[in-house]
N, C-alpha and C positions, 0 to 999 in steps of 0.2 A: 246522734252527736255524737254516741260514747261506743255504738256497737262493736267497736273494733278488742275493745276493754271485758273480762267476763265478771260476773257476779258469783260468787263463792255461796252461796245458801246454806246453812246449818240449820237443817231443823226437824228433828223426829216426830212431828203428827203427819199422818203422811196425805190430811186433809188442806191442812196449813199448807206445808209442802207444795201440793198441788197446786192450790189457789197463786201461792205467789211464782210458782213456774211462769204459771199461765199469763199471770198480768206483765211480765217482766217481758217475755215472748211477743204478745199483744204490743207493746209496746219497742220491741225490734232491738232488743236487748240482751244479750248471748248471759245463758246462765249455765252452773252445775250443782246440782245437790245433792247434797250427802246428810245422811243421819247421826251425826255425833264428830265430837271434835277429834277420836284419834282418826276417825278416816277424813276427815280436814286437815291436819298436821302437812303429810306430806303433797300435800296441794297445793301451798304455802311458804314463798320461797322472798329471797331478798327480791326487789324491782318486781315484784306479785305484779303481774299486768291485769291488775283488776282490783275489785273491793271484796271486803267479805261484811254477810249477814248472817247475824246468830241469834238462836232462839235462846233465851240466857238457860231456861230450866229443859236439862238435858242429860240423859243417860251418859253414868260414865263422868268425866268433865265440862262442868257447866260452862255457858257462856262466858260469865268473867275470866275467867282462868282465860279462854283462850283470845279474849282482848289481851291481855296483861304480855300474853306468847307474841303476838304482835306486834303489840309496842316495844317489846324488847327486839324482834328480829328489824323490824322497819315502821317507827316512830311516826313516817309521812302516809303508814300506810291504814286509808279507812274502813272502819270497822262499824259495823250499823247493829246494834242492841234492836233486839223484839222482847217486851217484856209483855211480866200480865198487872194484872189492876192491884194487887197486890206485892209488886216488887219495885215500886216505886227507890225506894232506899237503894236497893241497887242497883237499879238506873242510875242513882245520882252517885254513885262507886264505879258504876264503869265509866261514866264519863271523866273522874276523874282520872280514872287509869288509861284514860287516851282514846275512852271511844268515841265516836265522831258524831253521831247523832244514836234516840233513841226511839223505839216505836211503840207504842201502847197499844194493845189489845183492847179490843177489835179495832180493825182499821182498814178504811178502803182500799182499792186498788188503786187508787188515783193519789191518795197521800204515799203510799208504800212507793208507788215509781216515781213520785216527784224526790222523795228524799235520797235513793238509791239512783238517781240521774246527777244532781247536787253532787253524792259523791264521787260518784264516778267521772264528773267532770274536773272535780277535787284533783283525782288521781293523777286522770291525764294529762294533766298537765305539772305534776308533781315531775311526771315521768318524762318529759319534754325538757322539763327544767334540767331533769337530772342526764340526760342522755348530750342536753347540748354543753353543759360544765365536761363532761367528756371527751366530747370533739374540739372544745379548745385547748383540753391538756393534752392532746394527740398533739398541737401547733404547736411545738416546742421548737427553742432554740430561735437562729435566725433566723431562719423560713418564715415562723409566727409572730416578729417582731414585722420585719419587712415584707411583707404578702407580696406575691403577683408570681408570673412567669414569662412574664414580657424579655424581652434581652436585656433592655435598659434595668429593671430590676432586678434582676439575676448580675447585671456587672454588678451594680453596686453590692450585693453582698458579696461577690467573692473579691472586691477593694477589704470591705469591714471585716471581711475574715483575716488577708493578708495584712490590713497594719494594723490590728487591733490589738495583738500582742508588743505590739514593740512601744516605743517612750518618744515616736514622733509627733508634734502638734500636727492639726487634720484642723484643712477649712473645708466646710460643706457651705454649699449655692445652690439655692433653688429658693421658685418664685413660697411666697405664705401655702402653708398647709400642704406641699409637697410631704413634710415629714423629715425634717431637719433634726428636731429634737428625737427622733424615736432614733434615730442613726448614731446620736451621739451617745446615747442610752448605751445602743448595741455596742459599741465601742468599749465604751465603759465594763458591761458588762461579759463582754468578752476578751478584758484582758485578765491577768494579774492581779491588777486592781480592784478589780473587783471588788473585795473584799473591803476597801477603804470609801470613804465619801466620793458621791457625785453631789455637784452643786453647781445647780445651774444659776446665773445671772442675766436677766433679759436688759441691754443696755441700753433699753428703749423706752424703759419702764421707770427709771429712777431719771430724779432734777439732776442735772450738772453737778451741783455744791452736794449730790450726796453720794454720786458715782464712785469719786477717788474714797473715799471712809469705807466704804461696801468692799472694795476689792483688795485696798491694804489695809485697812483696821485702823485706828487711833490713839493713841497713848490719853491718859485720864490730863485734860486743861489744853489740847493739840488745838481746840477752837472754842468756844463759847457754845456750854451743852455738854460738851464730851467730859462728865463729870466719873467717867470710867476708862480702864484697856476698854478695846473692843477688837477683838480679832475679826480678821479680813477675811471676804472668802477664797482667795489665794491662800491666805494661811491656814484656811478650816480646809481647804482639798489637800492639803498635804496627802501625798501616798497613794490619792488618788486623781481623779478628772475634777479639769474646773471647765466648765461649757459656757462659753459668753453668745447666747443669743442675739440675734440685730445689733454685730460686730461696729455696723456701717454709720450706728448711731453716737459708739462712744466719742466724747469731744477730743479735740487733737491733745491736748496737755495730757491728759489721761494715756491716749497713747502712747506719749514717748514716753512715761514711766511704766505700761506696760510691756511695751519694748527691750527695756531694763532689764524686766521679771523676765521675760525669755530669753534672753542673753546671757543672762549672770545666775538666771536661779535661788535670786535671794529677795527679799519683800521687805522694805523699811515702811513700818506703822508709818501716819502721821503724826506729827513732833516725836518721832524717835531720829536718833543717829546712829543707830544699830542695828545693820544687816539682820532677817531672816531666813537660813537657808531653807529651800521650799524643793519638795519631790514632785512636782506638779504637772501633770501634762493637760497643752490647753487645748480645747477644744471648740471652736470658732465658726458660726453659723452666719451668714448673708443672705440678701437675696436681691443685692445688688452689686453691680460691676464693681468692686472694690478699686481699679487697675484705671476708668475713667473718672472712679471719686479724685484718684490720686491725682491724674492730672486737672483736675478742677479748682485739687488744692482744697478737697474736702477731708481726705482720709491718705496718712503718710504713704509713701509708695515702700520705703520700707519693714514698717511693719508689714505691710500686704508680702512683699520678701520672704520673710521670715515667718510667715504663717501658711503662706503657697510652695511649700515642703507637700506636702500627700493633698491633693485637692479630691473633695469629691461631688461631683455632681447628684441632682436631685434631679432627674426628668417630669415635667408636669403629667395632670392623669389623661389632657390629652392629647400626648404622646403616646400612651400605653395606654390605651384603650380595651384591649385585649385584658387584662387586666382589673377592669372595672365589675364584672361577677363576683370572680373570688374575693375582692375587696368589699363587696355588698354582702355575699352570704356572710366572711370573718366580719365583719361587722353588727349583723345582724345578731351570726351566736354572742356575739357580745350583749347586746343591748337585748335581746332574749333572753339571757342567764341572769343579767341585771335586775330586770325590772320583773321578772316572774313571769311572763308571757313566752305564747308560744312565737316560733319563728314562723314568718309568711313568707307566703310564695310568688316572688313580682311578677307580675301580669306581661303577656309579651308586652302591648302598648307602655306598661312604664319604662321595661326593659331597652323599646325603643327609645324615647327619651332621654333615659340615664346613658345610651348609647352616643345620642347623638350630639349630649349637651355638653358647653366647652369647659367646665369646671372654673371656671376663674381662683375660685375656693380649695380646690386641688381636692388632697384625700381626705382634708378637714370638712370639708362641704359635703362629699360621699358619706361619712362615719354622721353626718348629720340628718341625710335624706334616709342612710339604715334605720336609726332610733325614730324614723318619723315612722316608719314604716311598720316597724314592731310595734308602735304603741297608737296605728293606724289614723293619725294625724293626718290632714290635708297640709301640701306646702308646695303651692304656688310656684313655679311653672311644673316642676317638676315631678310632683303628687297632686292632678290636681282631684277633686271632689268625683268618684265612681263616675256617675252622670256624666262627666266629663268627658272623658277619658275618651283619645279617639277607637273608637269603633265599638265604644258603649251603643248602646239603643237610641235614637235620637241625637248621636253626637255626629258632629260634620268630621265626615274623612277619614283614614283607615289607618294614618302614620303618624310620622315629626314631619313630615317634608312642608316647607311653606306653603305648599299649595293643597294640601291636606292628603297629598298622595301618599305611602309608603314609597322607601327605597325600595331599588332593583333590589333582587340576592334574597328572597323571599324563602322562608322554605316551612312544610309544612306543622301546623298546630304540636303535632306529637314529636317533632326533634326536637334532641336535648339541648340543655341551655345553652354549650358549646359552639352545638352545630349553628343556634340559632345568633348567635354571638357574631360567628367566623362569616355568614350568612349575610348579616344585617352591615359588618364592616364592613367585607368584599363592593358590597351594595353602593353604602358611604363616599367608596371612593372609585370602584369606577363611575359613577356617575358626577363626579367632581371633576376626573381624567376630560370625561366629553365634553363636558362644559368649558374643561380651560382648550380644548382642544389636544389633551395626549401631552403636556407642559408638564413635566412633570415638578419643576420650581414654583411655576405659580401655583397647579395645585398643590403644593406643601405650604405654598402660602395662604390660600383658601382654608384650608384645613388647619391654618397655625399648629403646622406642624413641621416635625426636623425634616430637612430633603433624605438626609441618611435613613430615616424611619420610615417614612413614605416608600423610597425604594427598597427596600427591606418588607415591608407590606404587600407592594405590586407583586413580588417573587414569588413572596407567602400564595396570594392568592390566584397566581399564574393571570394576572393582567397583560395588559401591553401600552407600553409608554412610548412617545413622541420624539424622545431627546437620549 
């Protein structure tokens, strides 16, 4: 379980040293033995790939001094102290100084190995979490916020970089869970406004009678209960960015006032006749077709045209399936770092299920699945219990197709993750093309994918279409 880490044993008694080395080796553990602190020091560094086991009484520097040195070097490095009968007070001092545990002499090999294994497991987890955090640190900038390599998400990143540092207002369109709030935050953080407030308001999360006050603020006495002046979201965002989520939920009366603010860059608090100048960039997000809403009379067309100068369309996850493995890895890194857990490796059967899923909740749903994977939580039907996974002993079928078969395009188990994903995607598209007599429009509709996206993928995978 912990054989990839090394136990550094510091023991000057040759008989005790030999007994400890043999006990650890019989347990399948790697061990390196030295007879003094002075010899051990050069072998211990930051992120030491193992643990230290040291006797208390040694020639030269003693074990307690080694505990303190290790604590100063790496506070997470487990050090186990071996103590004699008369060293109880020293053992207590060692624990206070940061020792992981102590073992009094005489001790059985079983007890010794058990304590060492616990310390090794703790050390491995510490090192894995540190590695995860370093990996997350590498993913900086926009690519770390809008993760993916698909042409669709690359275009989104390009558009964000093109308009982020301009004063233009932006409309973001996309289904629930596609990352509209992430894009809004990226627009703010990659602009010269990043030092000023980024103020977010969910238009669908407030009652109609409160959104007016939330947006524009009010003066004392403006209405019953308004006991003192309140600065609204627009005024609070002065110099920065105002993010309006679920814009389609904004009442028509408030839309009129927002349009005036966008045109004049002035805001009037409720109960006041005095306008306040505001320098604010508005980023709005919607999951609906606002033009269609305008035709139906539930959204103002003039506000739509005012916000529609720059529009960023976010693709649903089902239209960029090639990004699923990278997003999954990214979210597992985040979850493993947050929960202090090792990052798991999804099985081939799990990847097949994830690649074939329609993802109605989009990226947000995938993030939930990644957290469940890290926590080892069953999440039907995407992450069923191991015994029910396709290909598991006693389970029916070996893939995710309705008939229990695996889609064409399978590759060997030893193939890389990207090769498996490409082969699986190719198989899904090829199978659906055959079912639809190679008709691209019908195939795109069956796969719930934009026709242009499907054409790109057909070309990428070298498939044949009938139109």
